[in-house]
C-alpha positions in Angstrom: 110.2 -32.3 12.1 109.6 -29.9 9.3 107.4 -30.8 6.3 110.2 -31.1 3.8 112.0 -33.6 5.9 108.9 -35.6 6.5 108.0 -35.6 2.8 111.5 -36.8 1.8 111.4 -39.5 4.4 108.0 -40.7 3.4 108.8 -40.5 -0.3 112.0 -42.5 0.0 110.3 -45.1 2.2 107.7 -45.7 -0.5 110.5 -45.8 -3.2 109.2 -42.8 -5.2 111.6 -40.4 -7.0 111.0 -36.7 -6.9 110.2 -36.9 -10.6 107.5 -39.5 -10.0 105.9 -37.4 -7.4 106.1 -34.4 -9.7 104.4 -36.4 -12.5 101.6 -37.7 -10.2 100.9 -34.3 -8.6 101.3 -32.0 -11.6 103.7 -29.9 -9.6 107.1 -29.1 -11.1 110.1 -31.1 -10.2 111.8 -27.9 -8.9 108.8 -27.2 -6.6 109.1 -30.7 -5.1 112.8 -30.1 -4.6 112.3 -26.7 -3.0 109.6 -28.1 -0.6 111.8 -31.0 0.4 114.7 -28.6 1.1 112.4 -26.4 3.2 113.1 -23.5 0.9 109.4 -22.8 0.6 106.3 -23.7 2.5 103.9 -25.8 0.4 100.5 -24.2 -0.5 97.3 -25.9 0.5 96.9 -27.2 -3.0 100.5 -28.7 -3.0 99.8 -30.3 0.4 96.6 -31.9 -1.0 98.0 -33.3 -4.2 101.2 -34.6 -2.5 99.1 -36.2 0.2 96.9 -37.9 -2.4 100.0 -39.1 -4.3 101.6 -40.6 -1.2 98.3 -41.6 0.4 99.1 -39.6 3.5 97.4 -36.9 5.6 99.5 -33.7 5.9 96.7 -31.8 7.7 99.0 -31.3 10.7 101.2 -29.0 8.6 98.3 -26.7 7.6 98.8 -23.5 9.5 95.7 -22.0 11.0 95.4 -18.3 10.2 96.2 -15.8 13.0 94.0 -13.2 11.5 90.3 -12.8 12.0 88.0 -13.3 9.0 87.6 -9.6 8.5 91.3 -8.8 8.7 93.7 -8.9 5.8 97.3 -10.1 6.2 99.2 -8.4 3.3 102.7 -9.6 4.2 103.8 -11.9 1.4 107.2 -13.3 0.8 108.5 -13.5 -2.7 108.9 -17.3 -2.4 105.2 -17.5 -1.4 104.2 -15.5 -4.5 106.4 -17.7 -6.7 104.7 -20.8 -5.2 101.3 -19.2 -5.8 102.2 -18.5 -9.5 103.4 -22.0 -10.0 100.3 -23.4 -8.4 98.2 -21.1 -10.6 100.0 -22.3 -13.8 99.4 -25.9 -12.8 95.7 -25.2 -12.1 95.2 -23.5 -15.5 97.2 -26.2 -17.2 95.1 -29.0 -15.7 91.7 -27.3 -15.8 91.8 -25.0 -18.8 88.6 -26.6 -20.3 86.6 -25.9 -17.2 87.9 -22.3 -16.9 87.1 -21.7 -20.6 83.5 -23.1 -20.1 83.0 -20.8 -17.1 84.2 -17.8 -19.0 81.9 -18.7 -21.9 78.9 -19.1 -19.7 79.5 -15.8 -18.0 79.9 -14.1 -21.4 76.7 -15.7 -22.7 74.8 -14.6 -19.5 76.0 -11.0 -19.8 75.3 -10.9 -23.6 71.9 -12.6 -23.4 69.9 -9.6 -24.6 72.2 -8.9 -27.5 72.1 -12.6 -28.6 68.4 -12.8 -28.2 67.9 -9.7 -30.3 70.2 -11.1 -33.0 68.2 -14.4 -33.1 64.9 -12.5 -33.3 66.2 -10.3 -36.1 67.5 -13.4 -38.0 64.1 -15.1 -37.5 62.2 -12.1 -38.8 64.3 -12.0 -42.0 63.2 -15.5 -43.0 
């Protein structure tokens, strides 16, 4: 049984609509529909949030990579890239404050000497 079929079966047995799953996971309704129709393979993030919403373990559907750690597999399907972009949008939408904080900390760390010099100059002028 493919993941989409299993997801649909589990979702309907728990009396959840696709829209409810979409709202609980933060994934778009269209993404849930495409996963259930086996049009795309869900990303690891999608598997995780769907599993949490349905209180199920989908680890059996996680494909182990065929490549060794030092090899790169550059064959991507367009649908996989679209899924990646959708997941990235969801990630940024839900964690934008954390991302902004990290960027701010990195900027402050790289600008430390300039900031320190400005503070010292301002202190000297008093």
